C-alpha positions in Angstrom: 0.0 -0.1 0.0 1.5 3.3 -0.7 2.0 6.0 1.8 -0.3 8.7 1.4 0.6 11.7 -1.0 1.1 14.0 1.8 3.0 12.3 4.2 6.4 14.2 3.5 4.5 17.5 3.1 6.3 19.0 6.2 10.0 18.1 5.3 11.6 21.3 4.0 14.8 22.5 2.0 16.8 25.1 0.7 15.2 25.6 -3.2 17.9 26.6 -5.4 15.4 28.6 -7.8 14.0 30.3 -5.2 16.7 31.1 -2.6 14.9 30.3 0.7 13.2 27.2 2.7 10.3 25.4 1.0 8.7 22.6 2.4 8.2 19.2 0.1 4.5 19.9 -0.7 5.5 23.1 -2.7 7.9 21.1 -4.8 5.2 18.4 -5.4 2.7 21.1 -6.2 4.1 24.2 -7.8 4.0 23.3 -11.4 -0.2 23.4 -12.0 -0.4 20.7 -9.0 2.4 18.7 -10.2 6.0 18.4 -9.1 8.6 20.5 -10.0 11.0 19.7 -12.7 13.8 19.0 -10.2 12.3 17.5 -7.5 14.7 14.4 -7.9 17.8 16.6 -7.8 16.8 18.4 -4.7 15.5 15.8 -2.7 17.7 12.8 -3.7 19.0 11.5 -0.5 16.3 13.1 1.8 13.4 11.3 0.3 12.7 8.2 -1.6 12.2 10.4 -4.6 11.8 7.8 -7.5 9.2 5.5 -5.6 7.3 8.4 -4.3 6.9 10.0 -8.3 6.0 6.2 -9.4 3.3 5.8 -6.5 1.3 8.9 -7.0 2.2 10.3 -10.5 1.2 8.8 -14.0 4.0 8.4 -16.7 2.1 11.2 -18.5 1.6 13.4 -15.2 5.8 13.0 -14.8 6.2 13.8 -18.7 4.2 17.0 -17.9 6.2 18.3 -14.8 9.5 17.3 -16.7 8.9 20.1 -19.4 7.1 22.7 -16.9 8.1 26.2 -16.9 11.0 27.3 -15.0 10.6 30.8 -12.5 12.1 33.0 -15.2 9.7 32.1 -17.8 6.7 32.5 -15.2 8.2 35.8 -14.3 8.8 36.9 -18.3 5.0 35.4 -18.9 3.9 37.6 -15.9 5.1 40.8 -17.2 4.1 40.2 -21.0 0.2 39.7 -19.7 1.0 42.7 -17.4 2.2 44.9 -20.4 -0.7 43.5 -22.7 -3.5 45.0 -20.5 -4.6 48.5 -21.4 -3.5 51.3 -18.9 -5.8 53.2 -16.8 -5.3 56.7 -17.4 
């Protein structure tokens, strides 16, 4: 029987993208409720990441999370949306 999806949510480590401490829950949901593409890299050695991913995500979900947007791409997309909005002058 697989462990619950949220069983390791309280564990924390320093996120190389954000530069601060984040809980495992953030890492497993930050990509539109899918895991961060760097989850295996960051959590290797602290959590049985491969087993966790195989137990809780389909191959299609893992493929989608691997091609997820990075921090800079998200920032640039947000800036583009803001610039496209009509000004309220």
